[in-house]
C-alpha positions in Angstrom: -10.0 -60.0 31.0 -6.9 -61.6 31.6 -3.7 -59.9 31.0 -1.2 -61.5 28.5 2.2 -61.3 30.5 5.6 -61.2 28.5 6.4 -64.7 29.9 3.2 -66.2 27.7 4.6 -65.1 24.7 6.7 -67.7 22.7 10.3 -66.8 22.1 11.3 -68.6 19.1 14.7 -67.1 19.2 15.5 -68.1 22.7 14.1 -71.5 21.6 16.4 -72.0 18.7 19.3 -71.1 20.8 18.5 -74.0 23.4 18.1 -76.3 20.2 21.6 -75.3 18.7 23.6 -75.5 21.8 23.2 -79.4 22.3 23.9 -79.8 18.5 27.1 -77.5 18.8 28.6 -79.4 21.7 28.0 -82.7 20.3 29.8 -81.6 17.1 32.3 -79.9 19.2 33.4 -82.6 21.0 32.9 -85.0 18.0 35.2 -82.8 16.0 38.2 -82.8 18.8 37.9 -86.6 19.2 38.2 -87.4 15.5 40.8 -84.7 15.0 43.0 -85.9 17.8 42.7 -89.4 17.0 43.2 -89.0 13.4 46.4 -87.2 14.0 47.8 -89.7 16.5 46.6 -92.7 14.1 48.7 -90.7 11.1 51.5 -90.1 13.4 51.8 -93.8 14.7 51.2 -95.4 11.1 53.8 -93.3 9.8 56.6 -94.8 12.2 55.6 -98.3 11.2 56.9 -100.8 8.5 55.3 -100.1 5.2 57.4 -102.3 3.3 60.1 -105.2 3.7 61.9 -107.8 1.4 65.2 -109.3 0.6 68.0 -107.8 -1.6 70.3 -110.5 -3.4 73.9 -109.7 -2.7 77.3 -111.3 -2.8 77.1 -112.2 0.6 73.6 -113.7 0.4 70.0 -112.3 1.0 69.9 -108.9 2.8 66.7 -108.3 4.7 65.5 -104.4 4.1 62.7 -102.7 5.6 61.3 -99.4 4.7 59.1 -97.4 7.3 56.3 -94.9 6.6 58.6 -92.0 7.0 61.2 -93.6 4.7 58.5 -93.9 1.9 56.7 -90.2 2.6 57.1 -87.5 4.9 53.9 -85.9 4.2 51.3 -88.0 6.1 53.4 -87.3 9.4 54.0 -83.7 8.4 50.1 -83.2 7.7 48.8 -84.9 10.8 51.0 -82.1 12.5 49.4 -79.4 10.7 45.9 -80.8 11.3 46.4 -81.0 14.8 47.7 -77.6 15.1 44.7 -76.2 12.8 42.3 -78.1 15.5 43.7 -76.2 18.1 43.5 -73.0 16.1 39.8 -73.4 15.6 39.3 -72.0 18.9 41.7 -69.1 18.2 40.0 -67.2 15.7 36.3 -66.3 14.6 34.4 -65.7 11.5 36.4 -65.9 8.3 39.5 -67.1 10.3 37.5 -69.9 11.6 36.5 -70.9 8.0 39.8 -70.7 6.8 41.5 -72.7 9.3 38.7 -75.5 9.4 39.4 -75.9 5.5 42.8 -76.1 6.3 42.0 -79.1 8.9 40.1 -80.9 6.1 42.6 -80.0 3.5 45.1 -81.7 6.0 43.1 -84.9 6.3 42.6 -85.2 2.4 46.1 -84.9 1.7 47.2 -87.7 4.2 44.7 -89.8 2.6 46.3 -89.0 -0.7 49.9 -89.6 0.3 49.3 -92.8 2.5 47.7 -94.5 -0.4 50.1 -93.7 -3.2 52.8 -95.0 -1.0 50.9 -98.2 -0.2 52.8 -99.6 -3.2 55.7 -97.6 -3.3 59.1 -99.9 -3.0 61.3 -96.9 -4.2 62.7 -96.3 -0.7 63.3 -99.8 -0.1 65.2 -100.2 -3.5 67.4 -97.1 -2.6 68.2 -98.8 1.4 69.1 -101.9 -0.4 71.4 -100.0 -2.7 73.3 -98.2 0.1 73.4 -101.3 2.3 74.9 -103.6 -0.6 76.9 -100.4 -2.2 75.5 -101.8 -5.8 73.5 -98.8 -7.2 71.5 -101.4 -9.4 70.6 -103.5 -6.5 66.6 -104.3 -5.9 64.3 -105.8 -3.6 63.2 -109.4 -4.6 59.6 -110.3 -3.3 58.5 -106.8 -1.8 55.8 -107.4 0.9 53.6 -104.5 1.6 51.9 -104.0 5.1 48.6 -102.5 5.9 50.3 -99.7 7.9 49.5 -97.1 4.8 46.0 -97.8 4.9 46.1 -97.1 8.6 47.6 -94.0 7.9 44.7 -93.2 5.4 42.0 -94.0 8.1 43.7 -91.3 10.2 43.7 -89.0 7.5 39.9 -89.7 6.9 39.3 -88.6 10.7 40.9 -85.6 10.4 38.6 -84.9 7.4 35.8 -85.7 8.9 36.9 -83.2 11.9 37.5 -80.6 9.2 34.1 -81.2 7.7 32.5 -80.9 11.1 34.5 -77.6 11.8 33.2 -76.1 8.7 29.7 -77.1 9.2 29.1 -76.5 12.8 32.2 -74.2 13.8 30.3 -71.1 13.7 28.4 -71.9 16.8 31.7 -73.1 18.7 32.9 -71.0 21.5 36.2 -69.3 21.2 39.2 -68.5 23.6 38.2 -66.6 26.5 38.3 -62.9 25.8 39.3 -61.7 29.3 42.3 -59.9 28.3 40.5 -57.9 25.8 39.2 -54.7 26.1 35.4 -53.9 26.1 35.5 -50.4 24.6 37.7 -48.3 22.0 38.7 -46.4 24.9 41.1 -48.9 26.9 38.2 -49.6 29.6 36.4 -52.6 30.5 32.6 -52.9 29.4 30.3 -51.6 31.8 28.5 -54.3 33.9 24.8 -54.2 34.7 24.7 -55.7 38.3 21.0 -56.5 37.9 21.6 -58.7 34.8 23.1 -62.1 35.6 24.3 -62.5 32.2 26.7 -59.5 32.4 27.8 -60.5 35.7 29.1 -64.0 34.1 30.5 -62.2 31.2 32.5 -60.1 33.7 33.7 -62.7 35.8 35.0 -64.3 32.0 36.9 -61.3 31.4 38.5 -61.4 34.6 36.9 -58.1 36.2 35.3 -57.7 39.5 31.4 -57.3 39.0 31.2 -55.5 42.2 33.3 -52.7 41.5 
C-alpha cells in the first residue's frame, strides 16, 4: 500500500496566495501609473489657458487670458493631495490604508467636479478685464473657452480610478519595509529560524544578520 505524503495533498491556501499575488501586482502597478499620470495631467492642465477674450476699453480691444489657476485652484490642490495619498497608501495598513485610499478617490472626484464647473466660468476673465482697464464694470466680449478644463477632469478621473483600485485591492499590496520595527514587545528582534528560508528573508528585510 502506497504511503500518502504531505506533498500529494492539495494546498488550497497556497494556491490562493499564488493566484492573488499576480492580481495584486497588476493592480498595484495600475494604481501607481493612473495616480501619478492623473496628478500630472491635472497639474499641467491647471497651468494652461481655460478662457480668453477681448475687453472693450477706451483705448481699444484689450485681450485677456485666464489660466486654470485663475479660474479655480481646486484641481491643482486636489491633484497634490491625491499624489500624497497615493504615496501614503504604502505607509499605512488595514483601516488607515482604507481611509487613505478613500481620500485618493475623493481627490479625483473633487478634481473632476471643480474642472467641469470651471469649464464655462468667465468670472476670472471679467475680473482681469476690470483690473486691466480700471473700469469696475468692464466685461469680456465673445469669450472663448478651451478644452483644458476637460483635460483636468480626465486627470481627476485617473486619480479616481487609482483610488478605486486601492480600495478594492489595497489589502493585498505590500507596505513600507519594517526593518526599523522591533519584532517583540521587549525591544528585541524577532527570533530567526535558520532552517526556514522565509525567516531568513524576513530577517534580512528587517536589517538583521540571520547568521547571528
